[in-house]
N, C-alpha and C positions, 0 to 999 in steps of 0.2 A: 415719533418712531425713530427719529434720527438722533444718534448719540455720537459725541466727539469727546476725545480726551486729549489734553494738551501734552506737549513735551515738558516734563518737569524733571530737572536734574536733581533737586533735593528740596523737600518740603519738611519743615520741622514743626513741632507742636508749639502752641502758645505757652509762654511763661509769664506769670503775673507777678511782677515785683514792683515795689515802689523804690525808686532810686533817688537819693539826694546826694549832691556833691557840694563841697565847699569851694567858693571862689577865692577865699582868703588863704587857704592852705594848699600848696602844691604837693600832691601825693607822689612821691618819688617812685612808688611801687606800681603805679599805673603803667600799662604798656606804653613805651615811648611814642608809637604811632598815634595812640589815643591822646597822649599829652599834646603832641603837635596839633592834632585836630582841635582839641579844646582851646589851645592858644589862638589858632586861626579864627575859631568861632568868636572868641572874646574880642579880637581885633576887628572883625567884621561888624560885630554888634556895636562897637564904638564909632564905626564910620558908615552907618547906614545911610544910603543915598536917597531912598524913597520908602515911604510907608505904604504897605499894601492896603488896598481898599477892602474894608470889612463889610460883608453882607449884613444889613440890619436884620434881615429875616432869612430863613432858609429858602433857597430858590425852589420854586414849585417844579413838580415833574412835568416834562414836556414830551411831545411825541418822540419816538425812538430816534429819528433821523434829524431832529431839529438842530440847525447850525452844525450839522455833522462835518461840514468841510472847514469849520473854524474861520469863516470869512466875515461873520457878522459881529459887530461891536455895538455897545451902548454906553452912554455916559452915566456914571454913578459917582456922586461926590466930586464932580468936576473932572473925573478921569475917564478915559476911554478904556473899557474893559470888554473882555470876550463874553458874548451872550451865552447864558445857559450852562456855564461851567464855573466851578469853584475849586479851590485847592487849600491844602494846609501843609505844614512841614513838621517833622517830628524826629526826635532821637529815640531810636528803638533800643530796648534792653538786649544785651548780648546773651547768647549768639543770635544774630538777627535774621539769618538766612531764610527768606521767603515768609517772614512774619508779616502780619497785617498792621496797618496804621489805624489805631482806634480813635485818634483825635478827630473831631468833626471838621469837615472842610467848610470854612466860612470866609475865605479870602478870595477876592476876585482876581482873575488873570489879566494882567495889563497888556495893552497893545504893544507891539514890538517897538523898542527904543534901544539902539545899540549903545547909548550913553548911560544906560541904567545897568549897573552891575549887581551881583549878589541877588539875583532873582531866581527863586526855586521853581517857578512856573511862568512861562511867557509864550506869547505867540512869536514865531520866527518866520521870515520870508521863505517861500518854497524853494528858493535857490540859495539858501543859507549855506555858507562854506563851513563845514565841520572840519576840524584839524585832522581827522582820521578818515572819515568817509569822503571828504571833499564836498562837492555840491550835493546836498541831500536829495535833490530832484523830487521835491514834494509836489503837491497838486494845487492848481489855482495860485493864489497869492500867499496864503499863510498855512503853517502847520503849528503844532504845539510842542514845546520842549519842556521836559520835566527833569529837574535837577541840573547841575552843571559841574564842570570839572573842579572848580575851586570852592565848592560849597562848604559851609561850615555846619550844616545840618545833615543828618544821615539820610532822611527819606523825604520824598515829596509824594503827596497823595492828591490826585485830581479826581473829583467826583462829578457825575452827571446824573441827575434824577430824571428817569425816563418812564414811559409806558408804551406798550404796543398798541397798534390799532388795526393791523392788517394780517394778523395770524403769523407773524414772522417767527421762523424757527431758530434763527441765529442772530446774535449781535456781532456785526462785522466791523472790522477796523483794520488799519494799516499801521505798521510800526517799524522803526529801526532802533537798534539798541547799541550803545557803546559801553562796554563793561571791562574794567581793568581787572584782569585775573591775578589772584594773589597766591603765590606759592608759600610753602612753609607751614610748620605746625601751628603757628599762632593764629592762622586764619581758617581753621576748620570750622565749617558752618558760619563763616563770616563773609562770604563772597558777595559782591554787588549783584543785584538782580532787578529784573523788570517783571512786574506782576500785574495781572488784570483779573478782576473777579466781578461777578454779578451777585448782588445781595438784595434780598427782599426786605421790606420794612420791618419784618419780624426779626431780622438778623440772620435768617437762614441763607446759607451760601448755595446758590443754584449751580454755578459753574465757575471755574477759575483756571488760570494758567500761571506758571512761574518759570521764567528763563534766567538761568544762572550762568555767570561767566566761568566757563571750564575750557581750558586750552585743548583738551582731548575731544571736545565737541566739534566735529568737523563742519558744522553749519557756519561757524564763525570764520571771518577773515582776520588774520593776525597783522596788526600794524607792523611796519618794517623796523621799528625801533621800540625800545623799552623806556618806561618812565619810572623813576624810583625803583629800578630793579625789577619791574613787573611788566608783563606784556599787556597790550591793549587789544581786546577782541571787539569786533563790530560786525554788523550785518550790512554789507554794502547795498544789497537790494532790499526793497520794501518787502516785508513779510505780511502775509494775510492772516489776520487773527479771526478766529471763529469760536464763539462761546454759545453753548446750547441754551436757548431761552424758550424752547418749545413747550415746557411745562408751565410757563407763566401765562395766565389768561390775558386777553386784550383788556386794556384800560386799567390794569393793575400796576401801581407804581413800584419801581425797583430802582436800585442805585448801581451805576457802573463805577468801579474804582480802578484807577490806573496808579501804580506805585513804581517809582524808580529810586534806587538807593545807592549810596556809597557802600564800601565794606563796613563791617561792624566796628572796626577800630578807627574808621574815619579817614585814613590816609590814602585810600585807593578809591577812585571815583567810579561812578556809574550814572548814566543818564539815557534818556530815550526821546525819540520823536514820534508823534502820533498824528495821523491825518486821515480825513475822509471816513468818518463813521457811516456805515450802510453801503458803501461803494468800494468794492475790492479792486485793487489795481495790480495785484501780483498773483502769479501761480506758484509762488513759494509759500509753503505753510508748514508749521510744525505739527499740525493736526491732521489726522485721517478721518474718514467718514465711512459708515456702512449703513445701508438702508435696505430692509427687506421689502420686496414687492408685496402689496396686499394679497391675501389669500381668499378670505371669505369663503372657505371651502366647506359647503354643507353637503354631506353625503357624497364625498368625492369618489371618483374612480381611482383605484390604487393600481400601480404606484403613482404618487403625486409629486410633482416637481415644486420645490421650494427654492425660489431664486431671489436675487437682489443685486444691488450695485454697490460699489465702493470707490473711494479715492485714496491714493497713497500719499503720505507726507513726503514733502520734497523741499529742501532748503539748502542754499549754499553749495549746490552741486551734489548734494547727498540725496539719493533716491532710496526710499524705504522699499523693502521687500516684504512679501507675505511669509511670515514664519509659520503660521498655522491659521486655519479657519475652522471653527467648530460650530456645528448646529446642535441645538438642544431642543427637545420636545418635553413640555411640562403638561401634566394632567390637571384636573379640576382642583386638586389639592396643592398645586404648585410643586408637586414632586416630579423630578426629572425621570422620565420613563425611557428616553432614548437619546443618545448623542452620537455624533459622527464627525470625524475630522477628515473625511474623504469625500470632497465634492465630486459630483459626476462631471461637472465642467468648471474650470477656473480660467477665465479669459482676462489675462493681464492687460492686453492691448485695449480692449473695450471696457475693462474694469467691471466685469459681470461674473456671477457665479451661480451654480445651481446644485442642490442636493436632491436626491430621490428618496422618498419615503414609501416603503413597502408596507403591506398589511402586517407583516411580522414585526414591524417596528412599533406598532401601535397596539397596546394590550387589549383595548376594547374598541372594536370597529362596529359595535352594535348600538351603543348609547353613549360612547365616550366623547369628551370635549377636550381640545388641546390648544395650547399656544406654543408658538415656535420662537426661538431666538437665535441670534448668530453673534459670534465674537471673532474678531480678527486681531491677531498679534503680529506686530511688525518686527522685522529685523533690519540690519544694515549690511549691505554687501561689502563695504570697505572694511578691511581688517584692522586698520590703524585708528579707528574712531571709537575708543572705549568709552568716551564721554557722551556719545550720541546714542540716544534711545528714544523710541517713539512709543508712547503708551498705547495699549490695546483699545479698540473701539467696539461698541456693541449696539445692537438693536434688539431689544428684548421682546418685541411684539410686532407682528406683521400688520395687524389692523385692530380697530376697536372690536370688542366682543371676542368670541372665540375665533381663532384662526382656522381651526378644523373642528367640525362638529357633526357627529353622527346622530342627527335628530330625526326620529321617525323615518328611518331610511327604508325599511322593508315594506311598509304599507302606505307610504305617502309620497308618491313620485311627483312632488310639486317643485318645479324649478323657480328659484328666486335669485336675485342679484342685489348688491348694495345700491343705494340711491344717493344722490347729491342734490342739494338746493343751495343757492347762494343769493344774497341780496346785498346791495350797497347800503352802508350805514348812512341814514338820512340826517341824523342829528348828533352824530359823534358821541353817542352814549354806549356804543359797542354792541347794541342788540337791535333786533328787528322782529316784526311779526311775519311768521312763515305759514303758508298754507301747505301743511304736510300731505294733504290728499293729492297734490299735484304730482307726487312721485310714484303713484301707484303703478303706472304703466312702465316706469323704469324698473320696478322691482319684479313684476311678473305680468305676463299676458294671459295667465290661466283664467278661465271663466269661473264664475260661481264661488269666488273667494271673498272673505271679509278682511279688513285691515284694522289693526289697533296699534297705537303708538305709545311708547313708554320711555321714561327718562333713564331707566336703569335696566340692565340685562336681567337682574334678579326679578324685577317686576314683570318683565316680558315673559320670562320663563314660567313664573307662577301665575301669569295672567291676572295681575292685581294692579290697581292704581293706574289705569290707562290715562293718557292725556285727554282731558275733558273737551277741549276745543281744538282739535287738530287742524281746523281750517283757519285758525287765528292764534297760533302758538308763539308767544314772545320768547326769544332765546338769544343768548350770546352764541358765539361759535361753539358748537357742541356736537355730540353724537346722540341720535335718537335711535331706539330699537323698535323695529317693526315686526309685529306678529301677524303672519298671513295664515288664515285658517280656512280649511275646507270643511272639517267637522271636528268633533271633540277629540278624535284620535289621529287627525291629520292636520298638522300645522308646521310652519317653518318660521324661524326668526332670523332677520338680517338687520343690517345697519343703514341708517340714513345720516349722512354728514351734512350738518347745517353750518354754513360759512357766512359770517358777517364781514364784508370787505370794506375797508376804509383806508385806501392807500394815502401815503403822505408825499406830496410833491415838494421838491426842493430845486433850487437853482445853484449851479456851480459856475465858477468863473472868477476872474480877478476884478474886484469892485473898485476899479481905479482906471481913469481915462487919461492919465498923464502921458501915455504913449500915443494918444490920439484916438484910440478905440480899444474896446475889449469885447470878448466873446462871452455871452451868457448861454449856458446849456441847461435845459430842463431835465429832470429825472425821467427815466424811461417810461414811455407810454405808446399809444397807437395814434393819438392825435393831439395837437397843441393849438392853443390860441393865446398869443401874447397881447399885452396891453398896447403894443405897437401895431397890432393887426396881423402880425406874422403868424404863420401856421407851421413853421418848421421847428425842429427840436432845439435849434440854436439860433441866436440872433447876434448881430454885431451892433454895438451901440457906441456912440461917440460923445454923449453928453451925460452930465450928472443928472440924477433924478431917481425916481422909483419905477421899477419895472415889475410886472406881474405876469404870470402865465397860468392858464387853465390846462391841466393834463387829464386826458381820458385814457383809462387803461383798457386792456383787452376784455374786461368784464363790463365795460360801460360805466365804471365808477369814476367820478370826477373829483379832482383835488386841485387846490390852488397854492401857489407859492409867490412870494414877493421878496425883492431885495432892493436896497437903496444904495446908489453910488453917490457918495458925498463929495463935495468940493474939497480937494486935497492938493496941497502944494508939494507933497512928498511922493516922488515916483517910486515904483517898486524897485527893490534891490536889483541891480544889473546882473545879467548872466555873464559868467566869466569862463575863459579857458586858461588853465594854469599849467605851465611846463616847469617842473622842478629841476634843479641841477642834477647832473649825473656824475659818474666817476671821472669822465673825461671833460665834460662841460661843467664848469664851476658856477655858472650863473643860470638864472631862470628867466621866465617871461610871463606877462599877464596880458590877455586879450579880452576886451569887453565885446560881447556879441549882441547886447541889447541895443536898440536904436537910440541914439542920443546926438546932441549937438556939441556938447563939451564933455571932456573926460578929465578926471583928476586921480592921481595915484598916490597922493600924499594927504588925503583927508580934506581936500578942498583948499589947501594952501596955494597951489598953482593949478591952472587949467590949460587944456590943450585940445586940439581937434583930432589927434591920433588916438585910436582906440586900443593901441598896443604899446606896451613898454617892455623892453628886453634888457639883457645884461644885468639883471637884478642879482645882487649879492644876497646871501642868506640874511633874512631880517623880516620884520613885520611891515606890511603895506596896507594902506586903507584906500579902497577904490570907491569913487562915487561919480555920478553922472548928472548932467542937466539935459532935459528933453527939449524938443522944439516948443512944447507948450509952456516952458518955463518952470517945470517941476524939477526939484533936486532930490536925489535919492539919499538915503542914509549911507554911511560908510559900510563897505563890505570888507572885512578884515581878511587878509591873505598872508599866510606864513610861508615864506620861501626858506626851505631847510637845507642844510648842508647834506650832501649825499652820503648815505651809508647803505650798503647792501642789506637786504633783509637778513634777519638772524638765521643761522643755519638750522637745517633739519638734523635729527639725531635719533638714535635708539639708546636705550639704557637697560642694563641688567642690574637690578636693585640688590642690595644685600639681603640675605634671607634670615639672618639672625643677628643678635647683638655681637659685635666684634667681627662680623663678616665684612668683605669689601665688595665694591661694585665696579661696573665697567660702563664707560660712555663711548659710543661710536658716532662720530659726525658723518652723516650720510650725504651731505652736500659736498659735491666734488670741488676741491680747491687746491691751490698750490701749497698753502700752509694752514696749520690748525693750531689754535690756542685753547687751553683749558683753564687759564688763569687770567682771563680778561685782557689778553694781549701782552702780558708781561713777558711771556716766553712763547716761541713758535716752534712747531715741529711739523714734519711731513707725514707722520703717522696719524690717521684720523681716529685711532682708537687709544684710549687711556684705560689701563687696567689697574687692579689693586688699589682702588680709590676708597678711602674710608668715608663714612657717612659725613655729609656736609653739602655745601653749595658750591657749584663750579660754574663760572661764567665762560661760556664757550664762544669762540669767534672763528671766522675764516678770513683768509687774505689771498688775493691773486698776485700774479707776477708783477703787476703794475703798482702794487702797494695799496690797492683799494681793499679796505677790510669791511667786514660786516658789522652790523649791530650785534651786541652780545645777547645770549640767552642764558638765563640762570637755571641750571639743572640741579635739582635737589635729589641727593641720594639719601634714602630713608634711614633714619636712626631711631624711629619711634617703635621700640619693641617691648616696652614696659606697659603694665596695666595702668589704667587711669588711677591716680592717687585718691585716697579717701582723706577726709578732713573733719575737724571740729572748728566751729567759729563762735566768736562772741561779738554780737553787734554793739556798736557804740551807743551810749545812752547818757543823756543829761550831762554832757561834758566829759564823760568817761569814754576814752577811745577803745576801739575794738581790737580783735586779734583773730588770726587764723593759725591753726596748728595742723600741719600735714601729718596724718597718722600712719602713712605707708612708709616703712623704712627705706632709706636711700642714701646715696653718697652726697648728693647735693640737691638743693631745693630752690625752686624759683617761684616768685609770686607775681611776675610780670610777663608771663608767657615765654620764658627762656631768654629774655634779654639780659638779665643778671641772675647770678647764682649765689647761694650761701650754704653754709654747712648746718645752720640751725633750721629746724623744721617748723619754727614758730616765728611769726611776724606780728609785732605788737604796734600799739599807737596808730591804729588805722582809722581813718575817717570813713564815712559812708561812701562807698563806691563799688565798682565791680573789679575783681581781681582774677588773674589767670594763673592758676597754679599748675606746676608740673614737676617731675622728679627726674634725676639722672643717676645712673649707676657708675661704678668704677671704670667701665669700658667706654663711657661717654654716651651710652644709649639713654634715650629719654622716653617719657610717657606722652600720651595725648594731652591736650589742654583740658582743664576742668575749670569752669567758671564758678567763682564764689562771689556772692553779693552780700555786702554789708549795708544795713539801713539804720538810721538813727531811730531808736525806739520811740522817743517822744513825738516825733513828727511823722510817724508812719503807722500804718494799720497792720496789725499782726497778720502774718501769713498763717493759713490754716488749710486743712484738707477735710472735706466732708465725704465720708464714705456713706453714701445714701442708704437708707433702709430699702429693702426690696424683697425678693423672694426668700422667705424663710429666714430673714435676718433683720436685726435692728441696725440702726446707723451708728456711726462713730464720728465725733469731731476731734481732730488732732491739731493742736496749735503748734506750728513749726518754729515760730519765733522764740528764741531762747529767753527765759525769764526765771525769776526766783519763785514768783507766785503767778497763778493763772485764775482768771475769772470767766465764767460762761454766762453771767447775768449782769454784765455791765459794771462790775465792780462792787456789787452788793455783797458778795461773798467771794472768798479767795481760797485756793487750795494749791498744793504742790504738784498735783498731777496735771499734765497738759492734755489729757485725754478725757473726753466725756462720752460715757456709754452707759446704758443704751439711749438712743434718741429715736423719735418717730416723726413722721411728716406733719406738715401743717404748722410748724413752730419755727421761730427765729431765735437765735441766740446771740446777744451782744457780747463780744469777746474782747478782753483786755489782758495785757501782760504787764507785770510790775517787776522792776528791779529794785531791790532794797537799797536805801530805805524808803524812797518815795518817788521813783521815776516811773511814770505810767506811759503806756502806749496810747495811741488813739483807739477808738472803738471800732472794730470790724463787726459786721453783722453776718453771721453764718445762717443761711437759710437751708432748712431741711424740707424738701418738697415731697419726697416719696413716703409711702406708708409701708409698714411691715405687712407682708402678704404671705399667708401660709401656703406652702406648696400643696398641690392637689393631693387629697387624701386617697391615694391610690394604693392598691395592694396586689401582691403577687397572686397568680392564679395557676393552679395545677389541676389537671384533669386527665382521665383516661380517654383514649381515642382508639376506635376500632381500626385495625389494619385490614382493610377489605380484601386485599389480594395476598396478604401474608408475605409481602415482599420487603417489609421493613421501611416503607416509604409511603407517604400520602400527600396529596395536594390539599392545603389547609387554607380556609378563609379566616385569617387572623382577626378580621374586623368583627366577627361574630362574638368575640369575647369582651368587647369594650364594656358592656354593662357588668361583666364579672370583675373588671378591674376597678371600677369606680361607679358610684351612684350618679344619676343624672348625666350619663355619658354624653348626651348631645350637647352639653355645655363645654366640652373639651375637644381638643384636636389630638390625634394619635399618630405617632410616627413609630415605625417598627425597624429594629436593627438586629443583625445577626450576632453582634457581640456587645458586651457591656461598654467597652472602650468606644465603639462607634456611637452608642447611645449617649455616652457622656460628652462626646465631641460633636454630637448632632450630625453625624454623617460618616460614611454614606448610608442612606436609608435603604430598606428593602423596597424595590421599585413597585412591586405588585403584591401588596399585603393580602389582597383578596384571593390570590392564587399562588401560594408560597409552598414549596416542597420541603417537608420536614421528614425526619427519619429517626430511628433509634439512636443514631450517633449525632444527630442534629435536632434535638427535641426541645431546645430552649430558645425563645425569642425574647428580646428586651424591648420594652415599649416605653416611649417618652410621651407622657400624658401632660399636655400643656393647656393652661387656662388662658383666659382673655388678657391677662396681664403678662403673658409669656413666662409665667412661673411654671415649673415642670417638676414632675417626679418620674423616676425611672423604676419600673417594675418588670416582672418577667411573666411570661406564659410558658408553662412546662407541660408537655404532652407525654403521657406514658402510653405507648402503643401496645394494644392487646391483640393477640392473634384471633382471627375469626375462625369459626368452626371448620374443621377438616372433614369433609363428607366423603365417605368411601362407598360410592355407588358405581354401578356400571354406566357406561355411556349409552348402551343400547339394551333394550329388553324386547321379548317376543310375546305376542298374544296369538294363541292358536284359534282357529275358526271354531266359533261356538263354545269358547272356554273363557275363563278368567285368569289373569296373570297377577300374581302377588308381587308388589314392589315395596321394599322396606328401606327407610332412610337411616336406620340406626337408632339405638336407644340412648336415653340420657340427655337429650337436648331440652332447653327451656321452652322452645316453641317450634311448631311446625306449621308451614303453610304450603299446600300443594296448589298447583295451577288449576286443579279441579275444585278448589275451595275447601277441601278437607283439611283438618288440623291435627290428625293423628300421625303416628309414626309410620303408617303404611297406607297404601291404597290398593284396590283391586281394579284392574284395567281390562276392558274387553274391546277396546277400540284402538287402532293404531293412531300415531300422531306424535307431536312434540310436546313434552311435558317439562315442568320444573318443580322443584321443591326448595323452599327457603327455611333453614333451621337457625335457631338463635341460641346463644349462650348468655346467661345473665351474670354480669360482673358488678354486683352491688348496685343494681339499677341501670347500668349501661348494658344494653343488649347488643352484642355483636352478632351479626348474621352473615351467613354464606348461602349462596344459591347454587343449586346443581341443575343443570339443564340435561335432559336425556330424551332419547327417542324410543318410542314403542313401535315395533314393526310387526305387521300381521303375517302369519304363515299358516300352512295346512299340509295334510298328507298328500302324497302324489297320486295321480291317476294314470295307470298304464294305458297308453294309446296303442302301442304295438311292441312286439318283441321280434326283431328281425335276426335271422341266422344265416350264416354262411358255413355249410358243412360238407360232408362227403370226403373229408380228408381225415387222416389219422390224428394229426396234432396241430393243424393249422386252421381250425374252425373258429368262427367268430359269432358272438352274440351281441346285438345292439338293442338297447332298451329305449323306447320312446315313451316319455311321460308328459303329463299336463299338470299344472299347479302353480301357485304364486310363491311357493317356498324355494329354498335353496337345498338341493338334494345331493345324496351320496349313494353309492351302489356297492353291493357285495354278493358273492356267490355262496358264501358259507355263513352269513349272518354275523360274522365277527370282524372280518377284515374288509373295510370299506374303501372305496375310491371315488374321486370326484367325477371320473369319466364314466359315461353310460355305455362304453364299448369294452367288451371282454374279448381278447383274441388269444391265439396260440392255445386253443382249447382242444382237448381230446373229445372224441365222440362220447355222447352220453346224455343223461337226463339231468338238467340243471334247474335248481330253484334260485330265482333272482330276488334279492332283498333291496327295496328302495326306501331309504330313510330320510326324513326331514332333518336337516342339520340343526334346527332350532327346537327340536324336540316335539314336534307336532305329530309324530307317528311314523310307523313303518308298514309298507305293503309288500306282498310277494307276487311273483309271477314265475311261470315255468317255461323252459326252453329245451328242445330236443335236437341233438346233433346226431344225424344218421350216418352210417357207413356200412360196408359189407366186406366179406372175406374175398380175397382174390382167387382162392381155390378151396376145394374141400375134397376129402377121400372117404367116400361112403363104403368102407370095407368091413364094417361091423366090429372094429376094434375099440369103439367107444370114443375115439379121438377124431374130432373134426368130421363126423359122419354126416352132418346135415349143413345146408347153406341157408342163410337168412339175412335180412336187413337188420343190423344191430339196433337195438332199442326201439324197434318199430312197434313193440307192444304198447308203448306209451302214446302212439299217435293213431287215434281213431280215424277211420275212413281211408286209411292208406291201402292201396291196391298194388300188388306186385305181380308182374307178368314175366315169365321166363321163356326165351326163344332159343331154338338151336341155330346151327350155322346157316341153315336154309331159311330161317325166319318162321319156322313152324312153332306155334304156341305149344309149349310143353306143359306149363303149369301156371295157374293163376291162383293167388292166395291173398288173404287179408293180413292186416298188421298182426304181428306176434307169431305168425306161422313160419315154418322152415321146410325146405325141399330136401327130400331124401335121395335124389338122383334117380328116380324111376319115372317111367311114363306108363300110365295104365297098368301098373304093377310090374312092368318089365324094366330091367336095369338099363339105364342109358349109358352109352359108351363114353370112354374118356374123350373129352373134346372141350373146345371153348364154347360157352353159352352166353347169350345176351339177355339183359333184363331191362324192364321199364318199370319205374316206380311212379305211380300217380298219387299225389297228395290231395287232401281234401280241398286245399285252396287252389287246385288246378295246376300246381307246379309239377312238372314231369322231370324226372332224372333218369338217365340211361347209362348203362355200363355193361361190363362183361366180366366173366370169371371163368375158371378152369375146373373141370371135373376130372380127377385122377383116380384111376383104379389100381 
């Protein structure tokens, strides 16, 4: 789960060339630095002091930490050599930056001897004095040094063959590097570097790091003075190295490679110190780390927190910052369905983070399965560190199996948890027998369940191939999947981690008792038992001999370690305190801090009892001691150097184009400044108008103390890299290079010399650096050209392998007159062979006429021509259900329409052809993708098992569904049928009643629907109309209430009963919703009550009575009689008339009038009273006037 990435300033690809050079002919066109390097190499080869011990056989792989502290030696061929490590040396082809050394390591690393020079790999004392770092302050007695300052070989490779035993996630080591940084165009991709990598026996690189000398990388300390015009960078503190080996199983051999190199041209050095594999001593590291907490979330409650931890790279006072942190969620097809760069919490102090996943972030929370991953990108807070960068780190999975799994969530509430079992490895074979059934209570406490165990998640999901003997299952460290079952429809699957533990014990300490005693310390554990009987983690011993310890770890696993202290007359190198001269003090001093009886500061020529010497003038001093036990140490070389202040800091404004000028500003405060290496001095720290070139800057104070110089380069490389043709030398014929890019001047040695001719002839086999210059003095970058002797080299070639829908091609790159692809049996003028297919090898030769032949290269063609999937575009109609121009489409339903045997292929869906061609971004939810008339084409990448693919399209033509013109509501009247019609001309009808005609007759209220279809050449698009049938009926009059006895303010109120919705009218034409009629005149009214939904109309009558206020019975025919108006319409009505004294004058029925007489006699003019008695018992009283 843990992933680390190292700081890598520059990594370049491998170049495969065969390079031959002549020792007899000095090639004047080789870069001068390389010539000097080759001369030094020749001189050193002629004065070899010792022959390295060669391993007769490859060293076997040993446990990861074996002799990891570099303290154990063995005798091979009469020489004392470091146990378990080998090395080789190699000159790499240019440009070399971060290349690997391919030569096998078969030389043994000698025990430290200061009198042996020219050693590419050696042990060194832990207090070894480095000229730049000072005391390297390594651990115990020895460390290892790879390469050295005056080496004549470019690279040193140290190898250690290892295997894991205790499930280690990282290969750990400590290192310091000294790298001379090289400015100038000639050293692009040629910087010294320190590289470490993990390689399986198959050649697969598991993990690697490469550290390059870059003055803009702020992790380095810069030495206060330059050498050969270049600065020296070093790491003063030990750096913690971490390489990921979590993917390598226990007991699987692999190789650790350490590489330290000079620059590619040889003149600038690089070397490294390494100590204590498996035990880190530093909190400075160029690597970061991120680890997700295990989730094992089966049917989780959402939102779900996804959390983890991280560590920040930190080195040389540079602390990384978090530039971004991104969570990704991937589904069963490894498609990213959600990502977020906004954690809910980010705790820099405790180095923890959390994201929150909501239900909306997961497309399928019913049956979906998901894995989560996280990536952290780092930044650098400092703004002046352009060369410092820390690569991102990732953890792509939180746990084995699915991290989040919605498995039988709705009907299976079965809680399960992951389980763990561990055993100590009893016989060092990496595996043990586990009783898997012991974990059942860890996984669930639910009763009535069964357990089955599987080696793969696929088998557990399909419930196939269960482990037959779960109570005796032999396994390496692995993950087993447990299926917990209640019944066929209720089961859960979780993980069981099996761990085989086999810790490796080791003993650290100085294996030398010349100082009288030494301390031995066992590797970490919880209990210890030494061969001396001690039970502490450390013991102090005073005698030579063999010491062993038994270490028990927290899991109860036991491991043993043993070391031997041999009888030695050589004391460890003494610890020293060195004070260098300053600007005022011109001498230095050396103090020995190790216990001793005698001290020498001249290599043993003279001895004394004082441990300090002072007043030392600049020079080289050799310090050695004698101990009380009579042991004498080796010399420890100390360089007392003349004081020069560190070179100044500065800023630079580079030229922007050819012919432009630059500016240099010295930012170190001083009294005087120089831009020409101290030839002239000025008080202005800024120099402007500077043409491209190199400027050596210095500072000086008022006392005359001046700094070291720093070479500042103003860019002049503005031209494109030149192109060229070359003729390789062959059979005594020299070669040539022709630069084909027009220019004013041409260089074939990296700009050291220039000429006007673009061709250089009479060239021997070697590497050449070409570049060009124009009239303004601007130059191009370097381009490397390699010339090889044809007859002693194998032809270069390129194989373009066959593959998806293409045959292969072999192209011979070595220039010739004739070419052969069958080992010389036949020849042709073409250097290209096409077509070729896999499973065949081709012996390749090149001939220069008349008869100069190359060696034979064998070109292997491995891959086969594989046709792309025979997929086809698919177009179809699709019904637009809502006629809104948009539909949610399950694109996966068309897979079988795109290609036959669709289950043999994988499908990715894209919104554009460009996205499909570039394989991203893909449509995240192809089973639920919204398409429309304006977005009706999807592109599909159909991929087979060989990763060959075809791109086809799915086109949907959206068709309108029927438009149904029906009412939302219909009415059925009591005891009647209602006719409901869906319209004519549809292909199909289906009513909720089951009928299939275009209409139905309904006699019951309720909710109904009808679905109609239109046939489009076999595709039937349907629409459904939902409607309601409401029952209604005629009204029943309950009562008609009146308020009368006024001329115009009378009221009629109609009270009805019924389920309908009714309206009311007095004339049968004009209806109102109100059942009250007011402001009515007296009279006889017919009231119409109508059902609004057409179920009928009924009538009722109302009578509004009134009377005249007076009458004049004088026989003129006008108002001669008095009556109750409209009483004729009211049966049972009785009218009584009284005079002023209350005497009944007349009683009459409805419809009758009084003529003003009583018993035939005229009644006098006066006021009279009346009483009207209605049939319903209501009585109305009033009065009127009789006028004569």
